[in-house]
C-alpha positions in Angstrom: 44.9 -69.4 -39.3 48.4 -70.8 -39.5 51.0 -68.4 -41.8 53.2 -70.1 -44.1 56.6 -69.2 -45.2 57.3 -67.0 -47.7 57.6 -69.1 -51.2 60.6 -69.1 -52.9 62.1 -69.5 -55.9 62.3 -73.3 -55.0 58.4 -73.5 -55.0 58.4 -73.4 -59.1 60.3 -76.9 -58.7 58.1 -78.5 -56.3 54.6 -76.2 -58.8 54.1 -80.3 -59.2 50.4 -82.7 -59.0 50.5 -85.0 -56.8 51.2 -88.0 -58.0 54.6 -87.7 -59.3 56.1 -87.9 -56.4 53.5 -91.0 -55.1 55.4 -92.8 -58.1 58.7 -91.1 -56.8 57.6 -92.6 -53.5 58.0 -96.6 -55.6 61.2 -96.0 -57.7 62.7 -94.9 -54.6 61.5 -98.4 -52.9 62.1 -100.2 -55.2 65.6 -99.3 -56.0 64.5 -97.8 -59.3 65.8 -94.5 -59.0 69.1 -94.5 -61.3 67.4 -95.8 -64.1 67.7 -93.3 -67.2 64.7 -91.9 -68.6 64.3 -89.9 -71.3 60.8 -87.3 -71.5 59.8 -85.8 -75.0 58.0 -82.5 -74.0 55.3 -82.0 -77.8 52.4 -81.2 -78.8 50.0 -82.8 -80.7 48.0 -79.8 -82.6 47.6 -75.6 -82.7 44.8 -73.1 -83.4 45.7 -73.3 -87.6 46.4 -76.5 -88.0 50.3 -74.8 -88.6 53.1 -74.1 -86.5 53.5 -72.9 -82.8 56.0 -70.7 -81.8 58.8 -71.7 -78.7 59.2 -69.5 -75.3 60.4 -70.8 -72.1 63.3 -73.3 -72.7 65.5 -69.9 -70.6 62.9 -70.5 -67.7 62.3 -74.0 -67.8 67.0 -74.1 -68.0 66.2 -71.6 -64.5 64.3 -74.3 -63.0 67.3 -76.5 -63.4 70.3 -74.0 -61.7 67.3 -73.4 -58.9 67.7 -77.2 -57.9 70.6 -77.7 -58.0 71.3 -73.8 -56.0 68.9 -74.9 -52.8 70.3 -75.3 -49.8 69.4 -79.4 -48.7 67.8 -77.5 -45.8 65.4 -75.4 -47.8 64.5 -78.6 -49.2 63.6 -80.7 -46.9 61.9 -77.1 -45.1 59.3 -78.1 -48.3 59.5 -81.6 -48.7 59.4 -82.1 -45.3 56.0 -80.5 -45.0 54.2 -82.1 -47.9 55.3 -85.5 -48.0 55.2 -88.1 -45.7 57.3 -90.6 -46.7 61.0 -90.0 -44.1 63.1 -91.4 -46.7 61.5 -89.6 -49.7 61.9 -86.8 -48.1 65.6 -87.4 -47.0 66.5 -88.2 -51.3 64.9 -85.5 -52.4 66.5 -82.9 -50.2 69.7 -84.4 -51.2 69.1 -84.4 -54.7 70.4 -82.3 -57.5 69.7 -82.5 -61.4 72.4 -84.4 -62.6 71.0 -86.0 -66.5 71.0 -83.9 -69.7 68.4 -81.1 -71.6 67.7 -81.3 -74.6 65.4 -78.3 -76.3 64.5 -76.5 -79.6 65.3 -72.4 -78.4 63.3 -69.8 -77.3 62.1 -68.2 -80.6 62.2 -71.7 -83.1 59.4 -72.8 -85.0 57.7 -76.2 -84.3 55.6 -78.3 -85.4 52.6 -81.2 -84.1 54.8 -84.0 -82.6 58.3 -82.7 -82.7 60.3 -83.1 -79.3 60.8 -79.3 -78.7 62.4 -80.6 -75.1 63.7 -83.1 -74.6 65.4 -84.4 -71.1 67.1 -87.6 -70.6 67.9 -88.3 -66.4 67.8 -90.8 -63.1 64.4 -91.6 -63.3 62.7 -89.6 -59.6 64.5 -86.7 -61.8 62.5 -86.0 -64.8 59.5 -87.5 -63.1 59.2 -84.9 -61.1 59.9 -82.0 -63.2 57.0 -83.0 -65.7 54.2 -80.4 -64.2 56.8 -77.4 -63.7 58.0 -77.9 -67.1 54.5 -78.1 -68.6 53.6 -75.2 -66.6 55.6 -72.8 -68.0 56.2 -73.9 -71.6 52.6 -74.2 -72.0 51.9 -71.1 -70.5 54.5 -69.1 -72.9 54.5 -70.5 -75.9 50.3 -70.1 -76.2 51.2 -66.8 -75.7 53.7 -66.9 -78.0 52.0 -68.7 -80.7 48.7 -66.0 -80.7 50.8 -63.1 -80.4 52.3 -64.8 -84.2 49.1 -64.7 -85.4 48.1 -61.2 -84.4 51.3 -59.6 -85.8 51.8 -61.8 -88.6 47.7 -60.5 -89.7 49.4 -57.4 -88.7 51.8 -56.5 -90.6 53.4 -54.2 -91.5 51.6 -52.1 -88.9 53.3 -53.3 -85.3 51.6 -54.5 -82.3 52.1 -54.0 -78.8 51.1 -56.3 -75.8 48.6 -54.7 -73.6 47.2 -57.3 -71.9 49.1 -57.5 -68.1 45.5 -56.6 -66.1 43.8 -59.4 -67.6 46.6 -62.6 -67.7 46.3 -65.3 -65.3 48.1 -64.2 -62.3 51.9 -62.8 -61.5 54.2 -64.5 -63.1 51.9 -65.2 -66.6 51.5 -61.5 -67.2 55.3 -61.0 -66.8 56.3 -64.0 -68.6 53.4 -64.0 -70.4 54.4 -60.1 -72.3 58.1 -61.6 -73.4 56.7 -64.6 -75.0 54.8 -62.4 -76.6 57.9 -59.9 -77.8 59.3 -63.9 -79.0 56.2 -64.2 -80.9 56.6 -61.0 -82.9 54.8 -57.7 -80.5 57.3 -54.7 -81.3 56.9 -53.8 -77.0 54.5 -53.9 -74.2 53.4 -51.9 -71.0 54.3 -54.4 -67.6 56.4 -52.6 -65.7 58.6 -56.1 -64.1 58.7 -57.7 -67.6 61.1 -55.3 -68.4 63.6 -55.2 -64.4 63.6 -59.1 -65.6 63.7 -59.2 -69.7 65.5 -55.5 -69.9 63.1 -54.9 -72.6 61.9 -51.7 -72.6 57.5 -51.2 -71.6 55.7 -48.4 -72.7 52.8 -47.0 -71.6 49.5 -44.1 -73.7 46.8 -43.0 -70.4 44.1 -44.4 -69.5 40.5 -42.7 -69.6 40.3 -42.3 -65.5 44.1 -40.2 -66.1 41.1 -37.7 -68.4 38.4 -37.8 -65.6 40.5 -37.0 -63.0 41.0 -33.3 -64.6 37.3 -33.1 -64.9 34.2 -33.6 -67.8 34.5 -31.8 -70.3 36.1 -30.6 -73.3 38.3 -28.0 -71.2 38.6 -30.9 -68.8 39.7 -33.0 -71.4 42.4 -30.8 -73.1 43.8 -28.9 -69.5 44.7 -33.0 -69.5 46.6 -33.5 -73.0 48.8 -30.1 -72.4 49.3 -31.5 -69.1 50.7 -34.7 -69.9 52.0 -33.2 -73.2 54.0 -30.4 -70.8 55.5 -33.6 -68.0 56.1 -35.9 -70.6 57.1 -34.4 -74.1 61.2 -34.6 -73.1 61.3 -38.4 -71.2 62.2 -41.4 -73.6 59.8 -43.7 -71.9 57.0 -42.4 -72.7 55.7 -41.6 -76.6 53.0 -38.0 -76.3 49.9 -40.7 -77.3 46.1 -38.6 -76.6 43.3 -40.9 -75.7 41.0 -39.0 -77.4 37.5 -41.5 -77.0 36.9 -40.8 -73.3 33.6 -38.4 -74.2 33.5 -38.5 -77.9 36.3 -39.2 -80.7 34.8 -36.5 -83.4 33.5 -34.0 -81.9 35.9 -33.2 -78.6 38.9 -35.5 -78.3 39.8 -34.6 -81.7 39.8 -31.6 -82.0 41.3 -31.2 -78.0 44.2 -33.7 -79.8 44.7 -30.8 -81.9 45.1 -27.8 -80.0 46.4 -29.4 -77.6 50.1 -30.0 -79.6 50.0 -26.8 -81.0 49.5 -25.3 -77.8 52.2 -27.3 -76.4 54.3 -26.5 -80.0 54.7 -30.7 -80.8 54.0 -30.9 -84.5 56.0 -33.1 -87.1 59.3 -31.6 -85.9 59.0 -33.1 -82.9 61.8 -35.7 -82.5 59.9 -38.1 -79.9 56.4 -40.1 -80.7 53.1 -38.5 -80.9 50.0 -38.9 -82.2 46.8 -40.3 -80.5 44.4 -43.4 -79.2 41.1 -44.7 -80.6 39.5 -47.3 -77.7 35.7 -47.3 -78.7 33.0 -47.3 -81.5 33.9 -48.0 -85.1 37.7 -48.2 -85.5 37.8 -48.4 -89.2 35.5 -44.9 -89.4 37.1 -43.3 -86.6 40.4 -43.6 -87.5 40.3 -42.8 -91.4 38.3 -39.8 -89.8 41.1 -39.2 -87.6 43.6 -39.3 -90.4 42.0 -36.7 -92.7 41.6 -34.2 -89.8 45.3 -34.6 -88.5 46.4 -34.8 -92.0 44.7 -31.0 -92.7 45.6 -29.5 -89.5 49.5 -30.4 -90.5 49.8 -33.0 -88.3 51.2 -35.8 -90.7 53.7 -37.8 -88.8 50.9 -38.3 -85.8 50.4 -41.8 -85.4 47.4 -43.2 -85.3 47.0 -46.3 -81.9 44.1 -48.3 -82.0 43.0 -50.2 -79.2 39.9 -52.5 -77.9 39.4 -56.8 -77.4 41.5 -56.2 -80.9 42.5 -60.2 -82.0 43.8 -61.3 -85.7 40.2 -61.6 -87.3 39.3 -57.4 -85.9 42.5 -56.4 -87.3 41.7 -58.6 -91.1 38.9 -57.6 -90.9 40.1 -53.9 -90.7 42.2 -54.1 -93.1 39.7 -54.8 -95.3 37.5 -51.6 -94.3 40.6 -49.4 -95.1 41.9 -49.1 -91.8 44.3 -45.9 -90.9 46.1 -47.6 -88.3 50.4 -47.1 -87.4 50.4 -49.4 -84.2 47.5 -52.2 -83.1 47.2 -52.4 -79.6 46.1 -56.3 -78.4 45.0 -57.3 -74.8 43.7 -60.4 -73.2 43.9 -61.9 -77.1 47.4 -62.3 -76.5 47.6 -62.2 -72.8 45.3 -65.4 -72.3 45.4 -66.6 -76.1 41.7 -65.7 -75.2 40.8 -67.9 -78.6 42.9 -71.1 -77.9 43.7 -70.9 -74.3 45.6 -74.2 -73.5 48.3 -74.7 -75.4 48.0 -78.7 -75.1 52.0 -79.9 -74.3 52.5 -83.1 -72.9 55.3 -84.7 -71.4 55.5 -88.6 -72.2 58.5 -91.1 -71.5 59.7 -92.2 -74.7 63.0 -94.5 -72.8 64.1 -96.0 -70.1 67.7 -97.7 -69.9 68.3 -97.5 -72.8 64.9 -99.9 -74.3 62.3 -97.5 -75.8 58.7 -97.3 -75.2 55.9 -96.2 -76.3 52.2 -95.5 -75.5 49.4 -96.8 -78.0 46.1 -95.5 -78.4 42.4 -96.2 -79.8 43.0 -92.4 -80.5 45.7 -92.3 -83.4 46.3 -89.0 -82.7 48.0 -90.0 -79.3 50.3 -93.1 -79.8 53.7 -91.7 -79.2 56.9 -91.9 -81.0 59.6 -93.9 -79.2 63.5 -93.5 -78.4 66.2 -90.6 -77.8 65.4 -88.4 -80.7 65.9 -85.1 -82.2 65.3 -82.7 -84.6 66.8 -81.7 -88.5 65.2 -79.2 -90.3 65.3 -79.5 -94.9 65.7 -76.2 -96.1 64.5 -76.2 -100.3 67.7 -74.0 -102.6 65.7 -71.5 -102.5 66.1 -71.3 -98.7 62.4 -72.4 -98.1 61.3 -75.2 -94.8 60.8 -77.8 -97.0 60.1 -80.8 -94.5 61.2 -81.6 -90.4 62.9 -85.0 -89.7 62.6 -86.8 -86.7 65.8 -88.8 -86.1 66.9 -91.2 -83.4 69.7 -89.1 -81.6 72.5 -91.9 -81.8 72.9 -94.8 -85.2 70.4 -93.7 -87.4 70.8 -94.1 -91.0 69.2 -91.5 -92.2 70.3 -89.0 -89.6 73.9 -89.6 -91.5 72.8 -89.8 -94.3 71.4 -86.4 -93.6 74.6 -84.8 -92.5 76.4 -85.5 -94.8 74.2 -84.2 -97.8 73.8 -87.4 -99.3 70.8 -88.6 -101.4 68.4 -89.2 -99.1 64.6 -90.6 -99.0 62.2 -89.5 -96.6 58.3 -90.5 -96.1 54.9 -89.8 -94.6 54.8 -92.2 -92.2 50.6 -92.7 -92.5 50.9 -92.7 -96.4 53.6 -94.7 -97.8 53.1 -93.7 -101.6 53.8 -90.1 -100.3 57.5 -89.3 -100.0 60.0 -87.3 -101.3 63.7 -87.9 -102.6 66.4 -85.0 -101.2 68.9 -85.3 -103.8 72.9 -84.2 -102.9 73.4 -81.2 -103.5 69.9 -79.7 -103.4 69.2 -78.9 -99.7 70.4 -77.4 -96.7 69.8 -78.8 -93.0 69.8 -77.1 -89.3 69.5 -79.1 -86.4 66.9 -77.6 -84.1 67.7 -79.9 -80.7 69.9 -78.0 -78.6 72.6 -79.2 -76.5 72.0 -77.3 -73.0 72.6 -79.1 -70.1 75.0 -82.0 -70.2 75.4 -84.4 -66.8 73.5 -81.5 -64.7 76.1 -78.8 -66.8 74.9 -76.1 -68.0 75.5 -74.8 -71.9 76.0 -71.7 -70.9 76.4 -70.3 -74.5 73.8 -71.5 -75.0 71.7 -70.7 -72.7 73.2 -66.9 -72.8 71.5 -66.4 -75.7 68.0 -67.3 -74.2 68.1 -64.2 -71.8 68.5 -61.5 -75.6 64.6 -61.4 -75.7 65.1 -59.4 -78.8 67.8 -62.0 -80.5 65.4 -64.6 -79.9 62.1 -62.7 -81.4 64.6 -61.9 -84.6 65.6 -65.5 -84.6 61.3 -66.1 -84.8 61.1 -63.4 -87.2 64.4 -64.5 -89.6 62.7 -68.0 -89.1 59.1 -67.1 -90.0 61.0 -65.8 -93.9 61.5 -68.9 -94.4 58.1 -70.4 -94.4 56.8 -70.1 -97.5 53.3 -67.7 -97.6 51.0 -70.9 -98.2 52.4 -72.6 -95.4 51.9 -70.0 -92.9 48.3 -68.3 -94.0 46.2 -68.0 -90.9 43.9 -70.4 -92.4 44.0 -73.9 -93.6 47.3 -73.2 -93.6 49.5 -76.0 -96.3 50.7 -79.2 -94.2 54.5 -79.0 -93.6 56.3 -82.2 -94.1 57.2 -83.6 -90.3 58.1 -87.6 -91.1 60.0 -90.7 -89.3 63.9 -91.5 -90.2 63.4 -94.8 -91.5 64.9 -96.7 -88.4 62.7 -94.0 -86.3 59.4 -96.1 -87.7 61.2 -99.2 -88.5 61.1 -99.0 -84.4 57.6 -97.5 -83.7 55.7 -100.1 -85.8 57.8 -102.8 -84.7 56.9 -102.3 -80.9 53.4 -101.4 -81.9 54.1 -104.6 -83.5 55.0 -106.7 -80.6 52.1 -105.0 -77.9 49.3 -105.7 -81.1 50.2 -109.7 -81.2 49.8 -109.9 -77.0 46.5 -107.9 -77.8 46.0 -111.3 -79.2 
């Protein structure tokens, strides 16, 4: 078997689908490569009909860094092995990204059909980035959005992301834990996530650790005491003992208490200590263990619950009066188990200043044309009231919005549903950030994305501005995402012209 050269970071750029390069070859032969194309990344729906959490923009910008900093020789090494058209290999080997990227920031709350990210670039540059960008954003937004659901169900009890072993590969485990933190998890368990993103990892112990010391009560207690002895002065690991290897109430909790006492751990201990339960009736066992711990004088001992938890199970546990200080959630977040395919799409909306549109018998698949940006409107109570998608240039509603003047926004589907925004009664925020202009990265905006806890704080602050009925987990109240009058006129003009040709 012939072994290929070790893949470098540039492989992320060409982690693509064949058709994008087939089309690029045609564009090159037709001398279309300098046409300026605009593509939008957006999603059509979420699991619960509510919002999603943006994550992955940092890695998208990093794609451009990689593309522009990779040598011609290295690019040629890859392209010459997978593309047979020599003229296309020559073009791609010398290509750098010279366009623009606009996006919502990591941690932003986003709604269906609004552009999360927009690329404006020469046609081939924009075309070949489609799959890599979707690969990044679909995975990370699925996980961040699922983490948001789980952490909202658990609030105010914190949630840890423990799903690396169930993630779909190395990159998914590493970046997925980062996305889970952006979506509200207080921490994670992955070492490389800590190394790459600077978010401290945590860990407890496995059943195999306990079993390593033998079988039975004495072996379990020895395992606990040995763990405490070597970890009690370490900052990285909390003293959380896994008590369900043999019997939670009949053995585990008793050995944990004895081990704590024998090692001098009590409520005066400055670090975190407690127990973890990973099986059985978590509501019943946690309440029993809480009572036993309190009676023994360990009132500050934490109870960590794990075992295939998700937002529905957590909500059920809370209804049963569960005693939990931390929930550890694994595969449900790591692969967004109930909704593993996020469904973000990458659609062309303009070519050389000419807006374009995709029609479909399925109304939800009709795209919004033109070069656009998104504004969020807040009411006088500080709650997010509506999002308005406007054309980037020459949009009359956009100008009124920026100037804070009277404005009427209408539902695209129902003309009788409209809202009057009165001067002085609303505030706005532009959600679309300029990350790359003419191939140059806006370092100030880019650097903010590396502060993962800052991205999480941004998300949590934004969540506070979503009204309770709009952030409930089931049948959330519909949030308004409207098109400006000029954008709506453009959209229906294009539809009308196409329909006329069909007739």
